[in-house]
C-alpha positions in Angstrom: 0.0 0.3 -0.1 1.3 3.5 -0.9 1.7 6.6 1.5 -1.2 8.8 1.3 1.2 11.3 2.3 5.1 11.4 1.2 6.6 14.3 1.7 10.1 14.7 0.2 12.8 17.3 1.5 10.1 19.8 1.8 12.4 23.2 3.0 10.7 26.3 3.3 12.9 30.0 4.0 11.5 32.7 4.6 12.6 36.7 4.1 13.0 39.3 6.7 13.4 42.8 6.2 15.9 44.9 8.3 15.3 48.6 8.2 18.4 50.5 9.1 17.0 53.4 10.1 13.6 53.8 12.7 12.0 56.9 11.6 12.5 58.4 7.9 10.7 61.7 6.3 9.1 60.9 3.1 11.6 62.0 1.0 14.0 60.1 2.5 11.7 57.3 1.5 11.5 57.8 -1.8 15.0 58.2 -2.6 15.6 55.4 -0.7 13.5 53.6 -3.3 15.7 55.0 -5.9 19.1 53.8 -4.7 19.0 51.3 -2.4 16.9 48.2 -0.8 16.4 47.6 3.1 18.6 44.4 4.1 16.8 41.0 4.0 18.3 38.0 6.2 17.1 34.1 5.2 15.1 32.3 7.8 14.3 28.6 7.1 11.7 28.2 8.9 11.7 24.5 7.9 14.8 22.4 6.7 14.8 19.2 4.3 11.7 17.3 6.5 11.1 13.4 5.0 8.2 11.3 6.4 5.5 9.4 5.0 2.0 9.3 6.3 0.5 6.1 5.5 -3.5 5.7 5.2 -4.9 5.9 8.6 -2.0 6.6 10.6 -2.6 9.5 13.4 0.2 11.4 13.4 1.4 14.4 16.1 3.4 16.7 15.2 5.1 18.4 18.1 7.6 21.3 19.1 8.3 24.5 20.7 7.1 27.1 19.1 8.5 28.3 16.5 9.4 25.1 15.7 8.0 25.2 12.6 4.5 23.0 13.3 2.1 25.5 11.4 4.8 26.0 8.3 4.5 22.5 7.9 0.9 21.8 8.2 0.2 25.3 5.7 2.5 23.9 3.3 0.5 20.3 3.6 -2.7 22.2 3.6 -1.0 23.9 0.2 -2.1 27.0 2.0 1.7 28.3 1.2 4.0 26.6 -1.2 7.5 25.1 0.0 10.3 26.9 -1.1 12.0 23.2 -2.4 10.7 19.9 -2.1 7.8 17.9 -2.7 5.0 16.6 -1.6 3.1 13.8 -3.3 -1.0 13.2 -2.0 -3.6 11.0 -2.7 -6.4 12.2 -0.7 -8.4 15.4 -0.4 -7.8 16.9 2.9 -9.7 19.3 5.0 -7.6 21.6 7.0 -8.2 23.2 10.5 -5.3 25.7 11.2 -6.9 28.6 12.1 -10.3 30.6 13.7 -12.9 31.2 10.0 -10.2 29.5 7.9 -11.6 29.3 4.7 -14.8 30.8 5.9 -16.6 34.2 4.7 -17.8 36.9 7.2 -20.5 38.0 4.7 -21.9 34.4 4.1 -24.3 32.5 6.3 -23.3 29.8 8.0 -25.3 27.4 5.6 -23.6 29.3 2.9 -19.9 28.9 4.7 -20.7 25.0 4.8 -21.3 24.4 1.2 -18.7 27.1 -0.3 -16.2 25.2 2.3 -17.2 22.0 1.0 -17.2 22.9 -3.0 -13.6 24.0 -2.3 -12.2 21.0 -0.4 -13.7 19.1 -3.6 -17.4 17.5 -2.6 -19.9 17.9 -4.5 -23.4 19.2 -3.2 -24.9 15.6 -2.8 -22.7 14.6 -0.4 -22.6 18.0 1.5 -26.4 17.6 2.1 -25.8 14.0 3.2 -23.9 15.6 5.9 -25.2 18.8 6.3 -27.7 17.8 9.3 -24.7 16.2 11.5 -22.8 19.5 11.0 -24.9 21.6 12.1 -26.1 19.4 15.4 -22.5 19.0 16.4 -21.3 22.9 15.6 -24.9 23.8 17.8 -25.7 26.2 16.0 -29.3 25.6 14.6 -30.9 29.1 15.5 -27.9 31.2 13.3 -27.1 28.8 10.4 -28.8 31.7 8.2 -27.5 34.2 10.2 -24.2 35.6 8.7 -21.1 34.3 10.1 -19.1 37.9 10.7 -21.9 38.0 13.6 -21.0 34.7 15.5 -18.3 34.2 18.6 -15.3 33.0 17.8 -16.1 29.8 19.2 -19.2 29.5 17.6 -17.0 30.2 14.0 -14.5 27.5 15.6 -17.1 24.4 16.4 -19.2 25.4 12.5 -15.5 25.1 11.2 -14.6 22.0 13.2 -17.6 20.2 11.9 -17.2 20.9 8.4 -13.3 19.5 8.6 -14.2 16.2 10.5 -18.0 15.1 8.8 -16.8 16.1 4.9 -15.8 12.9 2.8 -12.2 13.9 2.8 -9.5 11.1 3.3 -6.6 13.3 5.4 -7.8 16.0 8.7 -5.2 18.4 9.1 -5.8 20.3 12.9 -4.0 22.6 14.4 -3.3 23.9 18.2 -6.7 26.1 17.3 -9.0 23.6 19.3 -7.1 24.7 22.4 -9.4 28.1 22.4 -12.4 26.3 22.5 -14.3 25.2 26.6 -12.9 22.1 27.8 -15.8 20.2 27.2 -15.4 21.1 23.2 -12.3 19.9 23.3 -13.5 16.5 24.8 -16.1 16.5 22.1 -13.7 16.9 18.9 -11.5 14.3 20.8 -13.8 12.1 20.9 -14.8 13.1 17.1 -11.4 12.8 16.1 -11.3 9.6 17.6 -14.6 8.6 15.7 -12.9 9.1 12.3 -9.5 7.5 12.5 -11.6 4.3 13.6 -13.1 4.8 10.0 -10.0 4.6 8.3 -9.0 8.5 8.2 -5.8 10.0 8.4 -5.2 12.5 10.7 -2.2 14.9 11.5 -2.4 17.2 15.2 -0.7 19.4 16.3 -1.1 20.4 19.9 1.0 21.3 23.0 -1.2 18.9 25.0 0.9 15.7 25.7 -2.0 14.3 27.3 -4.1 14.6 24.4 -1.5 13.6 22.0 -0.8 9.7 23.8 -4.2 9.5 23.3 -5.2 10.2 20.3 -1.6 9.3 18.3 0.4 6.6 17.4 3.1 8.1 15.5 4.8 11.4 16.7 7.2 14.0 15.1 9.6 16.1 16.9 10.8 19.3 15.3 13.1 21.7 16.5 14.2 24.8 14.5 12.6 23.3 11.1 14.4 19.9 11.6 13.1 16.6 12.7 14.8 16.0 15.6 12.4 12.2 16.3 10.1 10.2 14.4 9.1 7.4 15.8 5.9 5.5 17.9 4.7 8.6 20.2 5.7 7.6 23.7 9.5 7.6 22.4 8.8 11.0 20.4 6.9 12.8 23.3 10.3 11.7 25.4 12.3 12.9 23.6 10.8 16.0 23.2 10.4 16.3 26.9 13.6 15.3 28.1 15.0 18.3 25.2 12.9 20.7 27.1 14.6 19.6 30.2 17.9 19.8 28.9 17.1 23.2 27.5 15.7 24.3 31.3 18.8 23.1 33.0 21.3 25.0 30.7 19.3 28.3 30.9 19.3 27.7 34.8 23.1 27.6 34.7 23.8 30.4 32.8 21.9 32.7 34.8 23.9 31.0 37.8 27.1 31.9 35.7 25.8 35.4 35.2 24.8 36.8 38.5 
C-alpha cells in the first residue's frame, strides 16, 4: 500500500526585512527606494523535511513555538508552497489551522458550509448528506442563516471543525486552534477525531497537550528549529521532546547562575 502523503525534502525560506533607520521622512523614503533596498535576512522555517504518512495513521507533530509546525501544516494544506521539495498526496485534505479558515464573514453559516465543502472538492450531494450532522455537532441551528461575521469565535470554531470532520475527506489536519475552545468542546472534538480515525481516515494533529496526543495518536514527529529531531512511535517522541525541554531549561538555569 502506498503512503497517503509522501513529504520529500521539504524546505521553506522566508525573507526578513531589516530597516536601517527607524524614522525617515517621505523624501528620505522615496530617495531610498531609488538608491538601495533594505537589507534582507534569510530565515529557514523548515529544512529538508522528509517522512511518509500511511492511510489511517494518526500522526502528532510536536515542538516548541517557532519550531516550524504550523508552517509544515500550511504547506501540507497547500496554503503556502514550499521553497523546495515536493509532496505527493493521494487523498482529499480538510484542514483547520485558524478560526474561520476558508470561511467568509458576509456569507451565512449555511452558505459557508456549502462553499467550504466545494473548496474541499465535495459535490453538493455529499455536503447535503452530512449537513444535518455538521449543524448538530456545531450547535448553531438557530444561527445557521445568520452571516458568519455575527458569530462568536467559539461558534465559528465549532462550525469550522464540524465541516472539516464530517465531510468525506481522507486526511484531516488540525492545528492548536482547538485549544481556544472550552473543555467540553475539546472533549467532543477529541471523541470525533477518534471516530474519524477508526473509520480509516488519516489525522495530522499539532498540539502542546501531551495527554491529548498520547490518547489520540500512534506516531509523532518532534520538530526543532525546522529540523526533525525524532520520528517514531508517540511515546518515544514525547519522551525525546520532554528530555530536550528539560536539558534546555537546565542549561538556561545554569547560565543564569553563572551571570548572577
